Residue, then its C-alpha position, 0 to 999 in steps of 0.5 A: m499500499p503506498l504511503s508517499g504523500l503522507s500530509p501534516g495534517g493526515r488522520t494517524c499522525w502529523r509533523v510539525t516543525m519547530h525551532d528551539g532557542a539554540d535555533h535548533q530545527i526540532e520536527t514532531v511526528r505524532v504516533d496517534l494511539p487512542g489513548r496512548a498517543y505520543e510524540v517522536r521529537i527528531g533534530p539536532g541538541l535533544l540530549a540537551r534539552a532532555g530534562a525539558e521534554i520529559a519533565p512534563l511527563l514526571r510525577r516526581p524528579r527522578v527517572a531510572v535509566l538502563t543503557e550500555d558501556r558504550v553508551a554510558a561512556a560517550h554520552l550518559e554524563g551529557l543526559r545526566d546534565g540535560l536532566s539536571a537542568a530541569g532539576i531531575e535526580m537520574t539513577a543508571l545501570a550499564l548493561p554490556p554492548g551486543e545482541a548477546t545482552k538482549g536474552w534472559p540473564q541481562f534481562t533479568r539483571a534489569v529488572e532486579w536494578l529496577l526493583s532495587e531502585r524502588v521504581e514505582r508505577g508513576d516512575l519513567v524509566v529511560a531506554f538509553g541506547g541502540g536498539v538491543i537497550g531499547d528492546l529490553a528497557g522497553f520489555a523490563a518497563a513493561v513487567v516492572r510492577r505489570g508495567v511502568r511508562f518508559v522513554q526512548i532516547p536512541t542513540t544509533l539511526l536503526a533505533q530511531v528510525d525503527s525499534s524506538v518507534g511502535g512499541k514492540t519490546g523483547i528479547n531473543a529466546p535460543q529457538g529464535k529472535n523476539l520470540v519473547g517480549a510484549f507491546h508497551q508504547p513509549v510515552r515520548v521518544l527523544a531521536d537526537t541526530d547529533l548522537l549519530a555523529t559519534l557512531p561508527d561508519r558499519d553501525f550507521l550505514a546498518g541503521y540505513g539499512e532500515v532507512v532504505k526498507y521504508g522507500l522499499l516497502g511503500d514510497p517510491a519516491f523516498f527510495d528514489w530520494l535516497e538513491q541520490t542523497g543516501p550517500e551523503l547523510r553522514r555529512d548533510r545534518a538536514a538530509c539526516v533530519r528529513a530522512v529519519r523524518r521520513s521512516v518515523e511518519m512511515k512507521a507511525e502510519i502504519v503501526v496506529r492502523d496496526e498496532t500488534e501486527q494483525g495485518d499491515r504492520a507485518l510490512l515493516n518486516l521486508g527483508h526481516t523473514f531472511c534476516h533473522a534467520l541469517e542472525a540466528a546462523t551468524g549466531y548473533s554476532d558481529r559477524l552480521l548486524h540486524g540492519e545489515g541482515v535486513a539489507i540482505g534480506c530485502g535483496l532477497a525478498f526482492e529477488l524472490s519476487a521477480r523469480l514469482g514473476l511479480c516484479s520485473q528483474e530491473e528491480p532486485s538488480r536496483v536495490r542491491a545496485h543502490l547499497k553497493a553504492m552505499g558500501m553496504k553488504a548485499d548478498l549472501s557472499d557478502i557475510p564472512g564465514e561459514l553459513p548452513g545450507p538452504e534447508a538448514l535456512l529454511s528451517l531456521m526461518g520456520q521460527d520466525k514470527k510471521v509464522v501463521d498454522g504452519r505456514l511461513n508469511f513473506i514479504l514480497a513486492r510488485a515493485i519498489g514501494e509496493a510490498f504485499v504480505t503473502s503465504d503462498v510461496p513455493p518452498e522449493a522457490v525459496l531454497s533454490l534462491l537461497g542454493d543460487r545465492l549461497s553457491a555464489r559465495 
């Protein structure tokens, strides 16, 4: 379903642009869920304004922050200063970095720490980090005292454009990714685009895998713009804000229509069916970052669509050409180390949350910007595709 042309005065989300006292351009996208609406604030300088942004949401001037070691070293004092400017006290727990943190041991540690800090139902938990911390902290907030409000302050491009918005929280299980969790919406998201300047290039590009996904699934004009502007996003602050804003607008529109993924929201999983299998096959390690897997998965989804006669062969070629132009991983051959065979990868896909009545749903496309969900995919077509791409390694 095309999502281009989403207007600021639309029914399900709106956008405003304003300037704060430091002449920073701050944009706001509203996720207009009935009874649980919240704002996603996007732009530079928001960390320094964290206190002013969060203070109206507090019942007492105190927050509990869940973060990770690298983010804490680079930005935790900046957050403390931003909060203290509004008289807000902060206590913090830093967890180890990496996807391995998103499991039972660190989740248990986070929950027990929040209880030891005497977090009350009326308090706020702050998720300060990338997608791992956002998912884990949001899930912890969902279950502590049967639900505590939380704020997302995403520090990576991937988290700013995707995982911090929409209320999906959770952890991984040995059987697969994100299989344990809850829908728990934040009460505000602060996406400070200045924080992206400290990201390593690989992490920035991994986040871009989620950005480009939005153009591929529902906005061909956005993909056209990314083809022209993508290589400049790290240097062009205004373009970066625009890319984050458009991604959030699209996600907000879909989430409001389908909060708990009963229909349209599955479109957001374009590339993820392949991605989750590849992440499991690489042990959720640094061999493959999530956004890298999404990018590779998008290429595979478009190639599968072409093989099934749903779109022209030019479409997957165009997708992979853009990913390569960005310097990104674009195919299975770009993943270091050994990978399982086609049958094993297909079996890993069977653990995906998109399995319904034993049938695996795929997000395929009729063209760039025209994605759709289907379970009518012959397993032999998937096996043939995986076999061919593995043989090219």
